[in-house]
N, C-alpha and C positions, 0 to 999 in steps of 0.2 A: 651639791650637784644633784639635780633632779631631772625629771623628764627623760629624754633620750640620752643615755649615758655615753654611748659610743661616739656621738657627735662631739663630745668634749675631750676625747682622747686622741692626742697626736703622738704621744710617746708613752713608753711604760712608766715613766715618772708620773704622768697623769693617772694612769691605771692604779698606781700604788696609793693615790689619795682617796680611793674608794674604801668604804667599809666592807668587810667580808660579806655582810648580808646583802650587799648590792650586786655581788658578782654573778649570782644566777640570772639576774635580769640582763646583765651585760652579755652573758653567754647566749641568751635568747636573741638579743639584738645582733650579736656577731654572726650567729647562724643565719638569721633572716637576711642580713646584709650580704653574706656570701651567696645565699640562694638567689637573692634578688639580682645580683650582678651576673653570676654565672649562667643563670637561666637565659639571659639575653646575649651575653658576650662569649659564652662557652668557656671550657676549661676543665680542670680536674676538681670534681665536686666531692665525692664520697670521702676521700681521705682527709680533707680539711674539715668537713663536718664532724668527723669522728674524734678530732683532737681539740675541739673548741675549749673544753674545760681545762685540758692539759696546757694548752697555749696560754690561757689566762693565768693559771696557777704558776707556771714557770716564770713569766714576766712579773708576777705579783711578789713572788718569794725571792727570786734572785735579782741581783743588781745588774741587769743587762743594760748596756753592752759591756760593762767592766767584767762581769761574769760572762763567760763565752758559751753561747748556745749553738749547737750544730744540729741541723735537721738532715736526716738521711733522705736521699732521693729528692725531696722537696715537694712532692705532690701534696703534702699535708700542710704546707706552710702559708696558705692564704691568710688564715687568722693572724699568724705572726706578722705578715706584711701589713695587714690592716692596722694592727696595734703599734706598729713601729714607723709611723709617719707616711704611710702610703694609702691611707683610706680615701683621700680625695682624688687620687688618680688610679685607684684600683680598677676602674672601668676600662683602663688602657691595657690591662693585663694580657700578655701574649700577643699584643697587636704591634704592628710596625711602629717603631719609635716609642712604644709604651714600656711599662715595667715588664720584667721577665716573669715567666711562670714558675721559675725556680729561684731559690736564694742565690744572690750574686754579690760578691764582695764590692764591686764597683758601684752598686746601687744603694747600699745602705751600710752604715757601721754596725747595724744589728745583724746583718748577714755575714757571719764570721767566716764562712767557707762556702765556695761555690759548689753546688751539687746538681745532679741530674741523673747520673748513673748510681745505682744502689750500693749500699754496704761500705761506704767510705767514712761514715761519721765517727766510728769508734777510733779508727787510726788517726783521723784528723784531730779529734778532741784530745786524744792521748798525746799527740805531738804538741798541742798547745799547752797541755798540763805539764809535760816535762819541761818545756821551755819556760813556763811560769816559775817552776821550782828553781830552775837554774838562774833566773833573774831575781830570785828572792821574794817573789810574789806568792807567798805560801797561803794567803787567805783567799786567793781567787778560785772561783768554782768553774768547772768545765763540764758541760752537759751534752751528751749525745742522745738524740731521740731516734730510735731505729725500730722498724716493724718486724713482725715475726717472719715475713717472707725474706726480708733483707738480711736478717741475722743468720739465716741458714747458709749464706754465701761464705765461701772460703775466706775472703778478705776480712769479714767481720770476725771470724774465729781467730785469724792471725792477730787482729787487734786485741781481742779478749785475752789470748794466750800471753801476749806481751804485757798488757796492763796488769795482769794478775801477779806479776813478779816485780811490780814497781810500787812506789808509795805515792803515785800521782793522785792528785785531788780530782778524780774523774767520777762522774755519775753517768751510768748508762741506763737509759729508760727504754724498756722494751714495750712498745705499743702493740699489744697482742690483740688482733682482731680476726685472726685465722684467714686473712686474705691479703694478697698484694694487689695485682690487677686481676688475676685469676686466683682461685682458692689456693692457699699454701699447700705444699706437698712435702712428704718425706718423714723420716723417723723423728726429726726434731719437732715437727708439727705435732706428731703423736705424743711426744713427751710433754710438750706445752699443754696439750689438751688434758693429759692426765693430771698435770699440776693444777690446772683450772678446776678440774672435777674433784680434786682432793684425793685422787687415787694413787698418787705418787708419794711414797714415804719421804718425809722432810730430810732424812739422812741421806737420801739418794739425790740430793739437789746438785745438778751438774755445774751450776753457776758458782755455788759455794766451793765446789771442788777446785775451781779456778782461782780461788783466793779472793773472791768478791764478797763484800758485805751485802747479802741478798735480802730483799724484803718484798713481800707481795704473795700472791697476786692481790691487787687492790682495784676497786671500781674506778675506772678512768673518767667516769661522768659524775663522780661525787666530789664537787669542788672543795667542800670543807675537809673531807678526808685526804684529798690530794695535797692541799695546802699544809695540813698538819704533818703529813709524811715528808713533804719536801723541806719543811722547816727543820724537822729532825735530821734529815740526811745532810742538810746544808752545813751542819756543825760537826759532821763526822769526817775525818780525814781518810785518805786512801781511796782505793777503787771500790765503788758502790754500784749496786744493780737494783733497779726498781722495776718490778713486773706489774704492768697495769693492763686491765682488760677494757677494751672499748668496742663500740659498734661502728663499723664503717658506714657512713651515710646518716649518722645519728641526727634525728630531727626532721627528716623528710622520709615519710613512710615508704615510698617507692624505692628510695635509695637504700634503705635498710633491708628491704625485701629482695632487691635485685642488685647486689653490690658490684657485680661484674659490669652490667650495663651502665650503672650510674657512677662508675669510676671517672669517666669523661663522657657525659651523655649527649653533648651537643646542646642545642637550644631546647628548653622545656618550659612548661607552664609553672610558674613559681608557686601558685596556689594549689594546684592539683598534683603537681609533680609529673604530669604526663609529658612524655617527650614528643616534640613536634615531629611529625613524620615528614621525611624527605621523599619526594616522588622519585623513586629509583626504577620504576618499571621502564623497560626498553632502553635502559642505560647500559653502557658497557660494564663488564664485571670489574670488581676490584682485583688488582694483581694478586693479592693475598688469597683470594678465593679461587683464582685460576690455579694457583699452586695447590691449595688444600684439596680442591675437588679433583684435580688431575692426579694427585698422589693417590687418592682412594681408588680411582679408576685403574691406575697402574698396579696398585697393590692387590687388587682383585685377581689379576692374572699372573702376578709374580710374588710368590710367598717369601722371597728373600728380602723384599723391601721393608725397611725400618724407617720410622720418622722420629726425630729427636728435637725437642725445643727446650730452651732454658726459660721457663716461666711465661711463655708467650703463646699458649695454645689458641687463645681467641685472636690476638693481634696478628698471628701468622697464619691463622686458619688451619693449624694442625689439629684443631678440635674435630674436624671432619674425620680425620684418620683415627683419632682417639675414640670416636664413637663407633666407627666401622670395625676397627681392628685394635681393641684396647691393649692387647698384649704386644702389639708391634708398633705402638706409638707411645713415646715416653716423654713426660714433662719432668725434667730433673731439678726444677726450681731455679733460683737465680744463681746459676753455676755454669757460666760460659766455658771456663777452662775444663771443667769436668765433662760438659757436653761434647766438646771437641775430642778429648782423649777417649771417652766412652765410645764415640763414633769410630775412632781409630781401632779400638779393641774389637769392635764388632766387625769391622772391615777385614781384619786379619783372619776372621773365620768365614769369610765369603759372603757376608751380608751386604746388601746394597743400601747404604745409609744416607738418607737425606737429612742433613743437620741444618735446621732452619734457625738462623740467628740474625737479628737486625744488624745491618752494616755497622752502626755505631757501637753495638755491643760486642761484635767480633773483635774489636780493638782490645777488649779485655782478655782475649785468649790468643794473642798473637804468637806467643812462644809455642803454644800447643799446636797451632797450625803449622809452624815451621818444624818443630822438633818431633812431634808425635805423628804428624800426618805426612807432610811433604818430604821430610828426610827419609822416611821409610817408604815413600811412594805408594801410600795406601789410597785407594780410589774412593775417598769420602766425597760426597756431593754437598757442598756448602750452598745453601739457598739464602742469599743476603737480601732480605726484605728491607724496605725503607732506605734503599740506596738513593743517593742524590739529596736534594733539598727536601726536608720533611715539613717545613712550615712553622707553625706557631710554637712548637717545642724548642726551636732555636738551636743555638750553638752546641749544646750538649748532645743533641740528637741527630743533627744532619749526617747523612751517610756519604760524605763527599771525599773521604780519604782512601776508600777501599781499593780503587784502581791503582793508586800510587803505592799503598803498603803491601798489596798482594803481587804486583807485577814483578817485584824483585825476588820472589821466592821460586827457586828451581822446582821443576816437576809440576807446578800448579798451573792449570789452565784457567782462563777467565772468559766468561761469556755474558754479554748484556743483550737481552732480546729487544727487538724493535717494538714489539707489541705483544698482546696476550696470546695470539696464535703461536708466535715464535717461542714464548715462554713454555707453553704447553708442549710444543714439539721438542724443545731441548730437554725438558723433564723426561720425555719419552726416550729420546736418543741416548741419554747417559745411562739408563738402566739396561740398555742392550749389551753393555760391556765397556769398561773403562780400564785403561792401563795406568792412569794417573788421577790424582785428585782434581776437582774442578770447583770453581766458585761461579755461581749464577747470580747476577745482581739485577734487581728490579725495584721499581719505586713504590712509594706509598700512593694510594689513589686508584683511579679507574683507568682501564685500557682505552682502546680506540673503537672497538666494534662489538656488537652483540653476537656476531657470527664467529664464535671462537671454538666451539666444541665440534670440530670437524675431524675426519679421520686423521690419525697420527701420520706424520711424515718425518723421516730421518733427516737430520740436519748434517750436511757435509762438515767435517771437522776442519776448523782453521781457514774457512773460506769467507771472503767478503761478498757482499751483494751490490751490484750496480743498479740503483733504483731509478736514476734519471740521467739521460745523456745531455751533455752541453759542450760548448766549444772552447771556453776560455779558462774557467775556474773550476777546480775540483773541491767539493765540500765533502769532508770525511766525518762521519759521526759514529758514535757507538751508543747503543741502548735507546731508550724511549725518547730521549731528547731529539732524536732524528725526526720525530713527528713534527716538532716545531719547524725544522728546516723544510720538510715537505709542505707544510702549510704556508710557510713564508714564500717558497718558490711558486706556489699556486697563485700568489698575490703580486709577484714581482714582474714588472714590465719586461725586463730583459732576462727572463727565465732561461732563454735558449743559450745564455752564456755559461750557465752553471750545470755542472755534472754532480750527481749526488751518490755517494757510496756509503753503505751501511756495513760497519765492521762489528758484527756480533761477537766474533772472537777477538778480544784484545790481546790474548796470549793463548796459543801462538798466533801472532799477527800474520795476515796473508801477505807474504813477501812478494809473491808473483804479482798480485794486484798492485802493490805499492810500486814495484818497478814500472809497471805499465802506466800508472798515474803520474809518477814523477818524471817519466820520459815524455809524457804527452802534454802536461800542464806546467806552466811557469808559476802559477799561483795556486796554493792549496790553503784551504781554511779548515781547521778541525774544530768540532763542537762537542762538548761533553758536559755532563752535570756532575763532574768531579773536579778536584783541585787541579789547576793548571800546572802546579809544581809536581812533576813526576808522574803525571797521568797519561791519558791517551794521546794527547797532543805532543807530549814530551817523547813518547815512544816513536811517533811519526817523524818528529824532528831529528831524533837520534839516528833513526834508520837513514834518513836523507843525508845526514852528515857522514855517517859511516861509509855510505856508498858514493860520496862525492857529488851529490846532486846540489845544484845551486838554486833550487826552487825557493820562491818566497813563501814562507809558511806562517800563517797567522793562527794562533792558538786561542780559542774562546772557551771559557768555562768558569769555574769558581775561582775568584782571585785569592791571592795568598794572604788571607785573613780569616778570622772566625766570623761567620755570617750570623747575624742576630735573628730574632724571631719576626715573623710576619707571614702573610699567606704565601703559598708557593708561587703564585703569579707575581706577587710583589717582589719576592726574592729573586726569581728568574730575571725580572726586569732590572733589578739592581745589579745583577751579574752580567747583564747584556746578552742573555741567551733566550729571551722570550721572542715571540714572533715579531713584535713591533721593533725591538732592538735589532734583530737579525735583518729585518727588511731595510732598516736605515743603513746597516753595514753593507748589505749586498748592493744597495743603490749607488754606492760609490765606485762600483766596478763598471 
């Protein structure tokens, strides 16, 4: 095999036909291929560039898919996908109808476990290893690749704690590059730094103390060294731990130097690495920036305000608070459960805590929200970024369940602003004094207007807004999806038939407004960017039933299925809540 090696590889079986001396050339080709596609199609860049050598070495040494390989999170699995039969359609990555940006069991036999949220790989691979032992498959290998940010999570330690008292044939590979999406934080990061610098005595090795056969740290970009070590570990039974050192963004100078920006840089020049600038002057602000900048503004006048984020200071724009008030803004790492209960602890002492967690990640701390916050009626302010459909990250990241899973919790209020001004004002309102916890949900992306930094206004608690009067049909919305309805009605010929109400507060719902609506209108349409099962529409329908209204209620939102990846516009259209779909629906009245 000569010339371009990658073009001849469809499966790891093809990879294993290469001579070891050919693998560095393959590594270069694989890096170039990833850069070439991602520069145009976008996606997660730095993480996959950092594990090119590891990816090749794993599939070269181990007999995948019979040996089971689990990637944690999956940001780093592009090379894996390309080497396992998806090279020719890799340009469809993260696009509607294309391959997923994360490992996915239904997509390939080589994707042994579906991932997207961090820190699951050790538990999953251990489960596979124990099952293999029970089936008598004692020679099968099970490998979990996990990053230094992910391994600091509680779930990863739960897996390590269990694995250390088993005889499972498990290899945990720590891909240590000192960064997740943002730089890694915490005492474990400091420990790993000491290990890398040779400052930690070998007898103090915490992994060995958990009964793992520890080796490393080794250079994760040295293919020969990696292959040699993996061949050795392949023949050792029981739990093993390999610590490798890599550079996130390896092979693209700018990605190595600015690892945060090049985690998912958008479109860029594949030759220079320069990110293509997006003209964002005079555009409405991102909702995350409205949160971050408003929080700083409020914190300047209220010294009890605290900001907490689990490893998302850039994505949530908590970075502004961390820069302005470093002692009052805390990144706790990938530890959503800890973030929630830490917030609860601070709230008991009179602090005003804004706990900013992506909607999809708050699912990981559900018990803490119930048991540690709501049960004790502590006024923690949950700011749920990335609520609703998030686009190309797909089913693992859509924040479409929060209305349903939060509505059933006593004491907890839920608010979904219509736009950036309302988000700013609810952030102001809640710090004036709360008797209960509250969740404020808002989407990924930009708002509606550049005129948002206006004087603060207090939002009346539990009240709906009547945005437009109409004679026949009442449309009830919550959150920013209401803007789709406003735009639709502006284009609808029979707009005078439709009345539009915005329910910022989903809980407590404005019962007085609902009685008025259900008495006046025979037809009600609810629109939300959350699941139709148990969400806002279900709340309205339940209220109507409870009070014996016979109103015809149509519930529009996210159908009862997991929505795959695509642009937000494409996914809204699929769910029937984009302007065009709504216009078609309204035209039938």
